[in-house]
C-alpha positions as CSV (number, residue, x, y, z in Angstrom):
1,X,-49.5,-5.5,8.5
2,X,-47.9,-4.5,11.8
3,X,-45.4,-7.4,11.5
4,X,-44.5,-6.3,7.9
5,X,-43.8,-2.8,9.1
6,X,-41.8,-4.1,12.0
7,X,-39.8,-6.3,9.7
8,X,-39.2,-3.4,7.3
9,X,-38.1,-1.2,10.2
10,X,-35.6,-3.9,11.4
11,X,-34.1,-4.1,7.9
12,X,-33.9,-0.3,7.7
13,X,-32.1,-0.2,11.1
14,X,-29.6,-2.8,9.9
15,X,-28.9,-0.8,6.8
16,X,-28.2,2.3,8.9
17,X,-25.8,0.3,11.1
18,X,-23.8,-1.1,8.2
19,X,-20.2,-0.6,9.3
20,X,-18.1,-1.9,6.4
21,X,-17.6,-1.0,2.8
22,X,-18.9,-2.9,-0.2
23,X,-16.5,-5.3,-1.9
24,X,-15.4,-3.4,-5.0
25,X,-12.0,-3.1,-6.7
26,X,-11.4,0.0,-4.6
27,X,-11.7,-2.1,-1.5
28,X,-8.9,-4.4,-2.6
29,X,-6.7,-1.6,-3.8
30,X,-6.9,0.3,-0.5
31,X,-6.6,-2.9,1.5
32,X,-3.4,-3.8,-0.2
33,X,-2.0,-0.3,0.2
34,X,-2.8,-0.3,4.0
35,X,-1.0,-3.7,4.4
36,X,2.1,-2.4,2.7
37,X,2.0,0.9,4.5
38,X,1.6,-0.8,7.9
39,X,4.7,-2.9,7.3
40,X,6.8,0.1,6.2
41,X,5.5,2.3,9.0
42,X,6.0,-0.3,11.7
43,X,9.6,-0.9,10.5
44,X,10.3,2.8,10.5
45,X,8.9,3.4,14.0
46,X,10.8,0.5,15.5
47,X,14.0,1.4,13.7
48,X,14.1,5.1,14.5
49,X,12.4,5.1,18.0
50,X,12.8,3.1,21.1
51,X,10.9,-0.2,20.4
52,X,8.9,0.2,23.6
53,X,7.9,3.7,22.7
54,X,7.1,2.6,19.1
55,X,4.8,-0.2,20.3
56,X,3.1,2.1,22.8
57,X,2.4,4.6,20.0
58,X,1.1,1.8,17.8
59,X,-1.1,0.4,20.5
60,X,-2.5,3.9,21.5
61,X,-3.3,4.7,17.8
62,X,-5.0,1.4,17.4
63,X,-7.2,1.8,20.5
64,X,-8.1,5.4,19.5
65,X,-9.1,4.3,16.0
66,X,-11.0,1.3,17.3
67,X,-13.0,3.5,19.7
68,X,-13.8,6.0,16.9
69,X,-15.0,3.2,14.6
70,X,-17.3,1.7,17.3
71,X,-18.7,5.2,18.0
72,X,-20.1,5.5,14.5
73,X,-23.5,4.2,13.6
74,X,-22.8,3.4,10.0
75,X,-19.9,3.0,7.6
76,X,-17.7,6.1,7.3
77,X,-14.9,5.6,4.8
78,X,-12.1,7.6,6.5
79,X,-13.0,6.2,10.0
80,X,-13.0,2.6,8.7
81,X,-9.8,2.9,6.7
82,X,-8.1,4.8,9.6
83,X,-8.7,1.8,11.8
84,X,-7.5,-0.7,9.1
85,X,-4.3,1.4,8.8
86,X,-3.8,1.3,12.5
87,X,-4.4,-2.4,12.6
88,X,-1.8,-2.8,9.9
89,X,0.8,-0.9,11.9
90,X,0.0,-2.5,15.3
91,X,-0.7,-6.0,13.9
92,X,2.7,-5.9,12.3
93,X,4.3,-5.0,15.7
94,X,2.4,-7.8,17.4
95,X,4.1,-10.4,15.2
96,X,7.5,-8.7,15.1
97,X,7.7,-8.4,18.9
98,X,7.1,-12.1,19.4
99,X,10.0,-12.8,17.0
100,X,12.3,-10.4,18.8
101,X,11.4,-12.3,22.0
102,X,12.6,-15.5,20.5
103,X,9.6,-17.0,18.8
104,X,10.3,-18.4,15.3
105,X,8.4,-17.1,12.3
106,X,7.0,-20.7,11.8
107,X,5.8,-20.9,15.4
108,X,4.2,-17.5,15.2
109,X,2.5,-18.3,11.9
110,X,1.0,-21.5,13.4
111,X,-0.1,-19.8,16.6
112,X,-1.8,-16.9,14.8
113,X,-3.3,-19.4,12.3
114,X,-4.9,-21.4,15.1
115,X,-6.2,-18.1,16.7
116,X,-7.6,-17.0,13.3
117,X,-9.3,-20.4,12.8
118,X,-10.7,-20.2,16.3
119,X,-12.2,-16.8,15.8
120,X,-13.9,-17.9,12.6
121,X,-15.3,-20.9,14.4
122,X,-16.7,-18.8,17.3
123,X,-18.0,-16.2,14.9
124,X,-19.8,-18.8,12.8
125,X,-21.2,-20.6,15.8
126,X,-22.5,-17.3,17.3
127,X,-23.8,-15.4,14.3
128,X,-24.4,-18.3,11.7
129,X,-22.7,-16.2,9.1
130,X,-19.3,-14.7,8.2
131,X,-20.6,-12.7,5.3
132,X,-19.0,-9.3,4.9
133,X,-22.2,-7.5,4.3
134,X,-23.7,-8.8,7.6
135,X,-21.6,-6.6,9.9
136,X,-24.7,-4.7,11.3
137,X,-24.4,-5.4,15.1
138,X,-21.9,-4.6,17.7
139,X,-21.2,-8.3,18.3
140,X,-20.6,-9.0,14.7
141,X,-18.4,-6.0,14.4
142,X,-16.4,-7.2,17.4
143,X,-15.8,-10.5,15.7
144,X,-15.0,-8.7,12.4
145,X,-12.2,-6.5,13.9
146,X,-10.8,-9.4,16.0
147,X,-10.5,-11.3,12.7
148,X,-8.9,-8.4,10.9
149,X,-6.4,-7.9,13.7
150,X,-5.3,-11.5,13.9
151,X,-5.2,-11.8,10.1
152,X,-2.7,-9.0,10.0
153,X,-0.5,-10.6,12.7
154,X,-0.8,-14.0,10.9
155,X,0.0,-12.5,7.5
156,X,3.1,-10.7,9.0
157,X,4.4,-13.9,10.5
158,X,3.6,-15.9,7.3
159,X,5.3,-13.3,5.0
160,X,8.4,-13.3,7.2
161,X,8.5,-17.1,7.3
162,X,8.5,-17.4,3.5
163,X,11.0,-14.6,3.1
164,X,13.4,-15.5,5.8
165,X,12.8,-19.1,7.1
166,X,12.2,-20.5,3.6
167,X,14.7,-18.1,2.0
168,X,12.4,-17.0,-0.8
169,X,13.2,-13.3,-0.2
170,X,10.7,-10.5,-0.3
171,X,10.1,-10.4,-4.0
172,X,9.4,-14.1,-4.5
173,X,7.3,-14.2,-1.3
174,X,5.3,-11.4,-2.8
175,X,4.8,-13.4,-6.0
176,X,3.8,-16.5,-4.0
177,X,1.1,-14.5,-2.1
178,X,-0.1,-12.8,-5.2
179,X,-0.9,-16.2,-6.6
180,X,-2.6,-17.2,-3.4
181,X,-4.5,-13.9,-3.4
182,X,-5.7,-14.5,-7.0
183,X,-6.7,-18.1,-6.4
184,X,-10.0,-17.6,-4.5
185,X,-11.1,-14.8,-6.9
186,X,-10.6,-17.2,-9.8
187,X,-12.2,-20.0,-7.9
188,X,-15.2,-17.9,-7.1
189,X,-15.8,-16.7,-10.6
190,X,-14.8,-19.8,-12.6
191,X,-15.3,-22.8,-10.3
192,X,-18.2,-21.8,-8.0
193,X,-16.2,-21.5,-4.8
194,X,-18.2,-20.3,-1.8
195,X,-18.2,-16.5,-1.8
196,X,-17.7,-16.0,2.0
197,X,-14.8,-18.5,2.0
198,X,-13.3,-16.9,-1.1
199,X,-13.5,-13.4,0.4
200,X,-11.8,-14.2,3.7
201,X,-9.1,-16.4,1.9
202,X,-8.2,-13.4,-0.3
203,X,-8.5,-11.0,2.6
204,X,-6.0,-12.9,4.7
205,X,-3.6,-13.1,1.8
206,X,-3.5,-9.3,1.3
207,X,-1.4,-8.9,4.4
208,X,1.7,-11.0,3.4
209,X,1.2,-9.8,-0.2
210,X,1.4,-6.1,0.6
211,X,4.0,-6.5,3.3
212,X,6.3,-8.5,1.1
213,X,6.4,-5.9,-1.6
214,X,6.7,-3.1,0.9
215,X,9.8,-4.8,2.3
216,X,11.1,-5.4,-1.2
217,X,10.9,-1.7,-2.1
218,X,12.1,-0.4,1.3
219,X,14.9,-2.7,2.4
220,X,18.5,-2.1,1.4
221,X,20.2,-4.0,-1.4
222,X,22.2,-6.2,0.9
223,X,18.9,-7.5,2.3
224,X,17.4,-8.2,-1.1
225,X,15.5,-5.0,-1.4
226,X,15.5,-2.1,-3.8
227,X,16.8,0.3,-1.2
228,X,14.2,3.1,-1.4
229,X,14.0,3.2,2.5
230,X,11.0,2.4,4.8
231,X,10.2,6.1,5.5
232,X,9.8,7.1,1.8
233,X,7.8,3.9,1.1
234,X,5.5,4.6,4.1
235,X,4.9,8.2,3.2
236,X,4.2,7.4,-0.5
237,X,1.7,4.7,0.5
238,X,0.0,6.9,3.1
239,X,-0.5,9.6,0.4
240,X,-2.0,7.1,-1.9
241,X,-4.3,5.8,0.8
242,X,-5.5,9.3,1.7
243,X,-6.2,10.1,-2.0
244,X,-8.2,6.9,-2.5
245,X,-10.2,7.3,0.7
246,X,-10.9,11.0,-0.1
247,X,-12.2,9.8,-3.5
248,X,-14.4,7.1,-1.8
249,X,-15.7,9.6,0.7
250,X,-16.8,12.0,-2.0
251,X,-18.2,9.4,-4.5
252,X,-19.5,6.8,-2.0
253,X,-18.6,4.1,-4.6
254,X,-17.9,1.6,-1.8
255,X,-21.1,2.0,0.1
256,X,-23.2,-1.1,0.3
257,X,-26.3,-1.0,-2.0
258,X,-29.7,-0.8,-0.2
259,X,-30.8,-4.2,0.9
260,X,-27.4,-5.8,0.9
261,X,-27.0,-5.6,4.7
262,X,-30.4,-6.9,5.6
263,X,-29.3,-10.5,5.8
């Protein structure tokens, strides 16, 4: 009886410490909006400010949002998505700075791809699971956010590689990554693909998908874009993110159901 109570108490504690949202359509919508916003905001900051100042602002915002996220004891929608948004901005800068220092998009893509694979391997070896609903300890959360950050940097480099190095342009790069984003969802539902693999495959693809279309909307016509400008695109996307997160905060439609985080 005592062991049963102890086990139940452990599961309840894990539920209280759940630090990530449930995987709903809202999750993917807001995730794509943040990836696009991060691309447009990063481009705007670096273009209109001194690059060193822009990167410093991005780094400081990321660190502050990260500290806030780790200070919470459970999933809080606006805190979680604030950090994702700051990762989107600073992760973009991390990839762009390397390119400005002379690293090719292909080399950056390979480097960040190796780092991403390494984090997944270490995470699996340490925690025996990469499941999204298992983010209930500080160590797992640390692995989670390291993965998220590197996935943004990887996606930025990959999107730039397809658009510039492979000369697909932003629109067709977006179409390519839209197909890659849809593949694991179809594979999971129709072909029995592993759920954890499908989730992370789709998650990584959201970055180049959102960034490609943000560039397509924001860049001028002579660079293959629609010419709306990076600032209007960034502001519009930020407003949409705020509205969606406010809705999720009120309705709690993205909160993990009881029992999901006990594994």
